[in-house]
PyMOL Python script that loads the backbone (N, CA, C, O; Angstrom):
from pymol import cmd

cmd.read_pdbstr("""\
ATOM      1  N   MET A   1       0.852  -1.171   0.000  1.00  0.00           N
ATOM      2  CA  MET A   1       0.000   0.000   0.000  1.00  0.00           C
ATOM      3  C   MET A   1       0.902   1.239   0.000  1.00  0.00           C
ATOM      4  O   MET A   1       1.896   1.296   0.723  1.00  0.00           O
ATOM      5  N   ILE A   2       0.539   2.225  -0.819  1.00  0.00           N
ATOM      6  CA  ILE A   2       1.283   3.480  -0.886  1.00  0.00           C
ATOM      7  C   ILE A   2       0.612   4.490   0.031  1.00  0.00           C
ATOM      8  O   ILE A   2      -0.595   4.714  -0.057  1.00  0.00           O
ATOM      9  N   LEU A   3       1.393   5.095   0.904  1.00  0.00           N
ATOM     10  CA  LEU A   3       0.869   6.113   1.810  1.00  0.00           C
ATOM     11  C   LEU A   3       1.434   7.467   1.421  1.00  0.00           C
ATOM     12  O   LEU A   3       2.632   7.592   1.168  1.00  0.00           O
ATOM     13  N   ASN A   4       0.593   8.467   1.373  1.00  0.00           N
ATOM     14  CA  ASN A   4       1.042   9.823   1.089  1.00  0.00           C
ATOM     15  C   ASN A   4       1.083  10.583   2.408  1.00  0.00           C
ATOM     16  O   ASN A   4       0.080  11.153   2.837  1.00  0.00           O
ATOM     17  N   THR A   5       2.243  10.587   3.043  1.00  0.00           N
ATOM     18  CA  THR A   5       2.358  11.226   4.356  1.00  0.00           C
ATOM     19  C   THR A   5       2.251  12.735   4.269  1.00  0.00           C
ATOM     20  O   THR A   5       1.874  13.383   5.245  1.00  0.00           O
ATOM     21  N   GLU A   6       2.579  13.314   3.107  1.00  0.00           N
ATOM     22  CA  GLU A   6       2.457  14.766   2.953  1.00  0.00           C
ATOM     23  C   GLU A   6       1.010  15.198   3.141  1.00  0.00           C
ATOM     24  O   GLU A   6       0.756  16.226   3.769  1.00  0.00           O
ATOM     25  N   LEU A   7       0.063  14.444   2.618  1.00  0.00           N
ATOM     26  CA  LEU A   7      -1.348  14.789   2.754  1.00  0.00           C
ATOM     27  C   LEU A   7      -1.822  14.652   4.195  1.00  0.00           C
ATOM     28  O   LEU A   7      -2.708  15.391   4.625  1.00  0.00           O
ATOM     29  N   GLU A   8      -1.254  13.733   4.936  1.00  0.00           N
ATOM     30  CA  GLU A   8      -1.648  13.559   6.331  1.00  0.00           C
ATOM     31  C   GLU A   8      -1.367  14.807   7.150  1.00  0.00           C
ATOM     32  O   GLU A   8      -2.117  15.121   8.074  1.00  0.00           O
ATOM     33  N   HIS A   9      -0.310  15.514   6.827  1.00  0.00           N
ATOM     34  CA  HIS A   9       0.078  16.694   7.595  1.00  0.00           C
ATOM     35  C   HIS A   9      -0.665  17.947   7.164  1.00  0.00           C
ATOM     36  O   HIS A   9      -0.784  18.892   7.945  1.00  0.00           O
ATOM     37  N   LYS A  10      -1.168  17.973   5.936  1.00  0.00           N
ATOM     38  CA  LYS A  10      -1.860  19.163   5.447  1.00  0.00           C
ATOM     39  C   LYS A  10      -3.310  19.212   5.880  1.00  0.00           C
ATOM     40  O   LYS A  10      -3.900  20.291   5.930  1.00  0.00           O
ATOM     41  N   GLY A  11      -3.886  18.089   6.186  1.00  0.00           N
ATOM     42  CA  GLY A  11      -5.282  18.088   6.606  1.00  0.00           C
ATOM     43  C   GLY A  11      -6.226  18.183   5.425  1.00  0.00           C
ATOM     44  O   GLY A  11      -5.962  17.615   4.365  1.00  0.00           O
ATOM     45  N   ASN A  12      -7.312  18.890   5.603  1.00  0.00           N
ATOM     46  CA  ASN A  12      -8.352  18.996   4.595  1.00  0.00           C
ATOM     47  C   ASN A  12      -7.912  19.915   3.464  1.00  0.00           C
ATOM     48  O   ASN A  12      -7.685  21.104   3.684  1.00  0.00           O
ATOM     49  N   LEU A  13      -7.791  19.373   2.256  1.00  0.00           N
ATOM     50  CA  LEU A  13      -7.349  20.152   1.105  1.00  0.00           C
ATOM     51  C   LEU A  13      -8.502  20.729   0.308  1.00  0.00           C
ATOM     52  O   LEU A  13      -8.282  21.452  -0.664  1.00  0.00           O
ATOM     53  N   PHE A  14      -9.720  20.424   0.700  1.00  0.00           N
ATOM     54  CA  PHE A  14     -10.874  20.951  -0.006  1.00  0.00           C
ATOM     55  C   PHE A  14     -11.245  22.309   0.568  1.00  0.00           C
ATOM     56  O   PHE A  14     -11.145  22.512   1.778  1.00  0.00           O
ATOM     57  N   PRO A  15     -11.673  23.250  -0.281  1.00  0.00           N
ATOM     58  CA  PRO A  15     -12.058  24.567   0.239  1.00  0.00           C
ATOM     59  C   PRO A  15     -13.292  24.472   1.120  1.00  0.00           C
ATOM     60  O   PRO A  15     -14.223  23.719   0.833  1.00  0.00           O
ATOM     61  N   SER A  16     -13.283  25.235   2.182  1.00  0.00           N
ATOM     62  CA  SER A  16     -14.453  25.326   3.046  1.00  0.00           C
ATOM     63  C   SER A  16     -15.177  26.642   2.741  1.00  0.00           C
ATOM     64  O   SER A  16     -15.111  27.135   1.615  1.00  0.00           O
ATOM     65  N   ARG A  17     -15.850  27.199   3.711  1.00  0.00           N
ATOM     66  CA  ARG A  17     -16.646  28.414   3.507  1.00  0.00           C
ATOM     67  C   ARG A  17     -15.743  29.597   3.147  1.00  0.00           C
ATOM     68  O   ARG A  17     -14.707  29.807   3.777  1.00  0.00           O
ATOM     69  N   ILE A  18     -16.142  30.364   2.133  1.00  0.00           N
ATOM     70  CA  ILE A  18     -15.391  31.550   1.708  1.00  0.00           C
ATOM     71  C   ILE A  18     -15.589  32.654   2.734  1.00  0.00           C
ATOM     72  O   ILE A  18     -16.717  32.980   3.104  1.00  0.00           O
ATOM     73  N   ILE A  19     -14.471  33.227   3.192  1.00  0.00           N
ATOM     74  CA  ILE A  19     -14.552  34.283   4.202  1.00  0.00           C
ATOM     75  C   ILE A  19     -14.124  35.648   3.667  1.00  0.00           C
ATOM     76  O   ILE A  19     -14.450  36.673   4.265  1.00  0.00           O
ATOM     77  N   SER A  20     -13.392  35.672   2.538  1.00  0.00           N
ATOM     78  CA  SER A  20     -13.005  36.958   1.953  1.00  0.00           C
ATOM     79  C   SER A  20     -12.669  36.772   0.480  1.00  0.00           C
ATOM     80  O   SER A  20     -12.464  35.655   0.006  1.00  0.00           O
ATOM     81  N   TYR A  21     -12.617  37.897  -0.230  1.00  0.00           N
ATOM     82  CA  TYR A  21     -12.207  37.843  -1.628  1.00  0.00           C
ATOM     83  C   TYR A  21     -11.448  39.115  -1.973  1.00  0.00           C
ATOM     84  O   TYR A  21     -11.576  40.141  -1.306  1.00  0.00           O
ATOM     85  N   LYS A  22     -10.651  39.017  -3.041  1.00  0.00           N
ATOM     86  CA  LYS A  22      -9.894  40.152  -3.547  1.00  0.00           C
ATOM     87  C   LYS A  22     -10.036  40.153  -5.055  1.00  0.00           C
ATOM     88  O   LYS A  22     -10.014  39.094  -5.682  1.00  0.00           O
ATOM     89  N   LYS A  23     -10.182  41.332  -5.646  1.00  0.00           N
ATOM     90  CA  LYS A  23     -10.367  41.430  -7.089  1.00  0.00           C
ATOM     91  C   LYS A  23      -9.197  42.182  -7.702  1.00  0.00           C
ATOM     92  O   LYS A  23      -8.852  43.278  -7.260  1.00  0.00           O
ATOM     93  N   ASP A  24      -8.586  41.583  -8.729  1.00  0.00           N
ATOM     94  CA  ASP A  24      -7.608  42.259  -9.568  1.00  0.00           C
ATOM     95  C   ASP A  24      -8.299  42.599 -10.877  1.00  0.00           C
ATOM     96  O   ASP A  24      -9.520  42.484 -10.985  1.00  0.00           O
ATOM     97  N   VAL A  25      -7.532  43.014 -11.866  1.00  0.00           N
ATOM     98  CA  VAL A  25      -8.117  43.404 -13.150  1.00  0.00           C
ATOM     99  C   VAL A  25      -8.918  42.261 -13.766  1.00  0.00           C
ATOM    100  O   VAL A  25     -10.099  42.432 -14.068  1.00  0.00           O
ATOM    101  N   ASP A  26      -8.302  41.110 -13.956  1.00  0.00           N
ATOM    102  CA  ASP A  26      -8.989  39.973 -14.575  1.00  0.00           C
ATOM    103  C   ASP A  26      -8.984  38.730 -13.690  1.00  0.00           C
ATOM    104  O   ASP A  26      -9.227  37.623 -14.170  1.00  0.00           O
ATOM    105  N   GLN A  27      -8.706  38.910 -12.394  1.00  0.00           N
ATOM    106  CA  GLN A  27      -8.639  37.776 -11.480  1.00  0.00           C
ATOM    107  C   GLN A  27      -9.416  38.040 -10.199  1.00  0.00           C
ATOM    108  O   GLN A  27      -9.505  39.169  -9.716  1.00  0.00           O
ATOM    109  N   LEU A  28      -9.974  36.963  -9.671  1.00  0.00           N
ATOM    110  CA  LEU A  28     -10.620  36.986  -8.358  1.00  0.00           C
ATOM    111  C   LEU A  28      -9.923  35.958  -7.480  1.00  0.00           C
ATOM    112  O   LEU A  28      -9.626  34.849  -7.926  1.00  0.00           O
ATOM    113  N   TYR A  29      -9.663  36.331  -6.225  1.00  0.00           N
ATOM    114  CA  TYR A  29      -9.065  35.432  -5.246  1.00  0.00           C
ATOM    115  C   TYR A  29     -10.043  35.270  -4.100  1.00  0.00           C
ATOM    116  O   TYR A  29     -10.491  36.257  -3.517  1.00  0.00           O
ATOM    117  N   PHE A  30     -10.379  34.032  -3.773  1.00  0.00           N
ATOM    118  CA  PHE A  30     -11.284  33.730  -2.676  1.00  0.00           C
ATOM    119  C   PHE A  30     -10.505  32.983  -1.596  1.00  0.00           C
ATOM    120  O   PHE A  30      -9.853  31.980  -1.886  1.00  0.00           O
ATOM    121  N   THR A  31     -10.567  33.458  -0.366  1.00  0.00           N
ATOM    122  CA  THR A  31      -9.905  32.799   0.756  1.00  0.00           C
ATOM    123  C   THR A  31     -10.967  32.105   1.600  1.00  0.00           C
ATOM    124  O   THR A  31     -12.016  32.680   1.893  1.00  0.00           O
ATOM    125  N   THR A  32     -10.685  30.868   1.987  1.00  0.00           N
ATOM    126  CA  THR A  32     -11.652  30.085   2.747  1.00  0.00           C
ATOM    127  C   THR A  32     -11.228  29.959   4.206  1.00  0.00           C
ATOM    128  O   THR A  32     -10.108  30.313   4.574  1.00  0.00           O
ATOM    129  N   GLU A  33     -12.131  29.456   5.018  1.00  0.00           N
ATOM    130  CA  GLU A  33     -11.873  29.294   6.456  1.00  0.00           C
ATOM    131  C   GLU A  33     -10.653  28.426   6.747  1.00  0.00           C
ATOM    132  O   GLU A  33      -9.943  28.668   7.723  1.00  0.00           O
ATOM    133  N   ASN A  34     -10.405  27.428   5.919  1.00  0.00           N
ATOM    134  CA  ASN A  34      -9.264  26.534   6.155  1.00  0.00           C
ATOM    135  C   ASN A  34      -8.037  26.935   5.328  1.00  0.00           C
ATOM    136  O   ASN A  34      -7.173  26.105   5.043  1.00  0.00           O
ATOM    137  N   ASN A  35      -7.969  28.222   4.946  1.00  0.00           N
ATOM    138  CA  ASN A  35      -6.819  28.830   4.267  1.00  0.00           C
ATOM    139  C   ASN A  35      -6.523  28.292   2.877  1.00  0.00           C
ATOM    140  O   ASN A  35      -5.394  28.407   2.400  1.00  0.00           O
ATOM    141  N   VAL A  36      -7.508  27.713   2.227  1.00  0.00           N
ATOM    142  CA  VAL A  36      -7.375  27.381   0.817  1.00  0.00           C
ATOM    143  C   VAL A  36      -7.706  28.652   0.044  1.00  0.00           C
ATOM    144  O   VAL A  36      -8.696  29.322   0.337  1.00  0.00           O
ATOM    145  N   VAL A  37      -6.875  28.984  -0.946  1.00  0.00           N
ATOM    146  CA  VAL A  37      -7.111  30.174  -1.764  1.00  0.00           C
ATOM    147  C   VAL A  37      -7.480  29.719  -3.167  1.00  0.00           C
ATOM    148  O   VAL A  37      -6.756  28.942  -3.790  1.00  0.00           O
ATOM    149  N   LEU A  38      -8.613  30.209  -3.659  1.00  0.00           N
ATOM    150  CA  LEU A  38      -9.094  29.892  -4.998  1.00  0.00           C
ATOM    151  C   LEU A  38      -8.823  31.082  -5.902  1.00  0.00           C
ATOM    152  O   LEU A  38      -9.116  32.220  -5.537  1.00  0.00           O
ATOM    153  N   GLN A  39      -8.266  30.826  -7.076  1.00  0.00           N
ATOM    154  CA  GLN A  39      -7.979  31.885  -8.042  1.00  0.00           C
ATOM    155  C   GLN A  39      -8.803  31.637  -9.296  1.00  0.00           C
ATOM    156  O   GLN A  39      -8.725  30.563  -9.893  1.00  0.00           O
ATOM    157  N   LEU A  40      -9.578  32.613  -9.689  1.00  0.00           N
ATOM    158  CA  LEU A  40     -10.387  32.526 -10.893  1.00  0.00           C
ATOM    159  C   LEU A  40      -9.907  33.621 -11.838  1.00  0.00           C
ATOM    160  O   LEU A  40      -9.950  34.800 -11.488  1.00  0.00           O
ATOM    161  N   THR A  41      -9.450  33.244 -13.031  1.00  0.00           N
ATOM    162  CA  THR A  41      -8.927  34.191 -14.009  1.00  0.00           C
ATOM    163  C   THR A  41      -9.801  34.161 -15.251  1.00  0.00           C
ATOM    164  O   THR A  41     -10.088  33.090 -15.787  1.00  0.00           O
ATOM    165  N   VAL A  42     -10.222  35.329 -15.708  1.00  0.00           N
ATOM    166  CA  VAL A  42     -10.964  35.431 -16.962  1.00  0.00           C
ATOM    167  C   VAL A  42      -9.934  35.627 -18.064  1.00  0.00           C
ATOM    168  O   VAL A  42      -9.344  36.701 -18.188  1.00  0.00           O
ATOM    169  N   VAL A  43      -9.720  34.587 -18.864  1.00  0.00           N
ATOM    170  CA  VAL A  43      -8.737  34.649 -19.940  1.00  0.00           C
ATOM    171  C   VAL A  43      -9.329  35.377 -21.134  1.00  0.00           C
ATOM    172  O   VAL A  43      -8.689  36.249 -21.721  1.00  0.00           O
ATOM    173  N   ARG A  44     -10.541  35.017 -21.486  1.00  0.00           N
ATOM    174  CA  ARG A  44     -11.332  35.723 -22.508  1.00  0.00           C
ATOM    175  C   ARG A  44     -12.787  35.364 -22.259  1.00  0.00           C
ATOM    176  O   ARG A  44     -13.091  34.610 -21.334  1.00  0.00           O
ATOM    177  N   ASP A  45     -13.678  35.890 -23.065  1.00  0.00           N
ATOM    178  CA  ASP A  45     -15.112  35.694 -22.822  1.00  0.00           C
ATOM    179  C   ASP A  45     -15.512  34.227 -22.677  1.00  0.00           C
ATOM    180  O   ASP A  45     -16.419  33.908 -21.909  1.00  0.00           O
ATOM    181  N   SER A  46     -14.853  33.348 -23.396  1.00  0.00           N
ATOM    182  CA  SER A  46     -15.260  31.945 -23.386  1.00  0.00           C
ATOM    183  C   SER A  46     -14.320  31.042 -22.585  1.00  0.00           C
ATOM    184  O   SER A  46     -14.513  29.826 -22.562  1.00  0.00           O
ATOM    185  N   VAL A  47     -13.305  31.615 -21.928  1.00  0.00           N
ATOM    186  CA  VAL A  47     -12.336  30.799 -21.192  1.00  0.00           C
ATOM    187  C   VAL A  47     -12.121  31.363 -19.790  1.00  0.00           C
ATOM    188  O   VAL A  47     -11.782  32.534 -19.622  1.00  0.00           O
ATOM    189  N   ILE A  48     -12.325  30.507 -18.789  1.00  0.00           N
ATOM    190  CA  ILE A  48     -12.070  30.861 -17.392  1.00  0.00           C
ATOM    191  C   ILE A  48     -11.062  29.857 -16.849  1.00  0.00           C
ATOM    192  O   ILE A  48     -11.218  28.649 -17.027  1.00  0.00           O
ATOM    193  N   ARG A  49     -10.040  30.359 -16.193  1.00  0.00           N
ATOM    194  CA  ARG A  49      -9.020  29.493 -15.594  1.00  0.00           C
ATOM    195  C   ARG A  49      -9.242  29.463 -14.086  1.00  0.00           C
ATOM    196  O   ARG A  49      -9.465  30.495 -13.453  1.00  0.00           O
ATOM    197  N   PHE A  50      -9.176  28.259 -13.524  1.00  0.00           N
ATOM    198  CA  PHE A  50      -9.424  28.072 -12.101  1.00  0.00           C
ATOM    199  C   PHE A  50      -8.238  27.337 -11.487  1.00  0.00           C
ATOM    200  O   PHE A  50      -7.837  26.282 -11.979  1.00  0.00           O
ATOM    201  N   ARG A  51      -7.673  27.896 -10.406  1.00  0.00           N
ATOM    202  CA  ARG A  51      -6.589  27.235  -9.671  1.00  0.00           C
ATOM    203  C   ARG A  51      -6.845  27.394  -8.175  1.00  0.00           C
ATOM    204  O   ARG A  51      -7.589  28.279  -7.751  1.00  0.00           O
ATOM    205  N   TYR A  52      -6.221  26.530  -7.386  1.00  0.00           N
ATOM    206  CA  TYR A  52      -6.303  26.709  -5.938  1.00  0.00           C
ATOM    207  C   TYR A  52      -4.990  26.286  -5.295  1.00  0.00           C
ATOM    208  O   TYR A  52      -4.225  25.515  -5.874  1.00  0.00           O
ATOM    209  N   THR A  53      -4.737  26.791  -4.106  1.00  0.00           N
ATOM    210  CA  THR A  53      -3.535  26.442  -3.364  1.00  0.00           C
ATOM    211  C   THR A  53      -3.872  26.289  -1.886  1.00  0.00           C
ATOM    212  O   THR A  53      -4.783  26.933  -1.366  1.00  0.00           O
ATOM    213  N   THR A  54      -3.127  25.434  -1.235  1.00  0.00           N
ATOM    214  CA  THR A  54      -3.284  25.255   0.211  1.00  0.00           C
ATOM    215  C   THR A  54      -2.183  25.967   0.983  1.00  0.00           C
ATOM    216  O   THR A  54      -2.178  25.958   2.214  1.00  0.00           O
ATOM    217  N   THR A  55      -1.241  26.588   0.257  1.00  0.00           N
ATOM    218  CA  THR A  55      -0.109  27.269   0.892  1.00  0.00           C
ATOM    219  C   THR A  55      -0.180  28.780   0.750  1.00  0.00           C
ATOM    220  O   THR A  55       0.720  29.478   1.218  1.00  0.00           O
ATOM    221  N   ALA A  56      -1.225  29.308   0.118  1.00  0.00           N
ATOM    222  CA  ALA A  56      -1.411  30.744  -0.125  1.00  0.00           C
ATOM    223  C   ALA A  56      -0.396  31.305  -1.110  1.00  0.00           C
ATOM    224  O   ALA A  56      -0.303  32.522  -1.270  1.00  0.00           O
ATOM    225  N   ILE A  57       0.366  30.440  -1.773  1.00  0.00           N
ATOM    226  CA  ILE A  57       1.333  30.881  -2.779  1.00  0.00           C
ATOM    227  C   ILE A  57       1.043  30.135  -4.077  1.00  0.00           C
ATOM    228  O   ILE A  57       1.026  28.905  -4.104  1.00  0.00           O
ATOM    229  N   PHE A  58       0.815  30.887  -5.152  1.00  0.00           N
ATOM    230  CA  PHE A  58       0.613  30.273  -6.456  1.00  0.00           C
ATOM    231  C   PHE A  58       1.961  30.182  -7.158  1.00  0.00           C
ATOM    232  O   PHE A  58       2.683  31.173  -7.271  1.00  0.00           O
ATOM    233  N   GLU A  59       2.289  28.996  -7.621  1.00  0.00           N
ATOM    234  CA  GLU A  59       3.544  28.800  -8.337  1.00  0.00           C
ATOM    235  C   GLU A  59       3.507  29.557  -9.661  1.00  0.00           C
ATOM    236  O   GLU A  59       2.434  29.815 -10.207  1.00  0.00           O
ATOM    237  N   LYS A  60       4.685  29.912 -10.171  1.00  0.00           N
ATOM    238  CA  LYS A  60       4.792  30.598 -11.449  1.00  0.00           C
ATOM    239  C   LYS A  60       4.255  29.684 -12.548  1.00  0.00           C
ATOM    240  O   LYS A  60       4.469  28.472 -12.520  1.00  0.00           O
ATOM    241  N   ASP A  61       3.557  30.277 -13.514  1.00  0.00           N
ATOM    242  CA  ASP A  61       3.038  29.499 -14.638  1.00  0.00           C
ATOM    243  C   ASP A  61       4.195  28.879 -15.413  1.00  0.00           C
ATOM    244  O   ASP A  61       5.284  29.447 -15.491  1.00  0.00           O
ATOM    245  N   PHE A  62       3.944  27.722 -15.977  1.00  0.00           N
ATOM    246  CA  PHE A  62       4.968  27.065 -16.774  1.00  0.00           C
ATOM    247  C   PHE A  62       4.437  26.852 -18.182  1.00  0.00           C
ATOM    248  O   PHE A  62       3.233  26.935 -18.424  1.00  0.00           O
ATOM    249  N   SER A  63       5.342  26.578 -19.098  1.00  0.00           N
ATOM    250  CA  SER A  63       4.975  26.405 -20.495  1.00  0.00           C
ATOM    251  C   SER A  63       5.030  24.928 -20.859  1.00  0.00           C
ATOM    252  O   SER A  63       5.932  24.206 -20.433  1.00  0.00           O
ATOM    253  N   TYR A  64       4.065  24.489 -21.646  1.00  0.00           N
ATOM    254  CA  TYR A  64       4.077  23.130 -22.157  1.00  0.00           C
ATOM    255  C   TYR A  64       4.910  23.032 -23.428  1.00  0.00           C
ATOM    256  O   TYR A  64       5.173  21.930 -23.911  1.00  0.00           O
ATOM    257  N   ALA A  65       5.334  24.183 -23.982  1.00  0.00           N
ATOM    258  CA  ALA A  65       6.091  24.200 -25.248  1.00  0.00           C
ATOM    259  C   ALA A  65       7.500  23.706 -25.061  1.00  0.00           C
ATOM    260  O   ALA A  65       8.270  23.656 -26.020  1.00  0.00           O
TER     261      ALA A  65
END
""", "prot")
cmd.dss("prot")
cmd.show_as("cartoon", "prot")
cmd.util.cbc("prot")
cmd.orient("prot")
């Protein structure tokens, strides 16, 4: 059996109740009670990008090229 001990120490990785939000030009950041931060980016009218982090730090975007 494979155990992921990193997850055991982080606790609940799912977002709980939203307690605050911040708005940038094309991005919204939602902070939850358990410190999960949700980032919603409007790329264009038909594309929305959604990311979340449990560390309050979003890693730099990377290229698939």
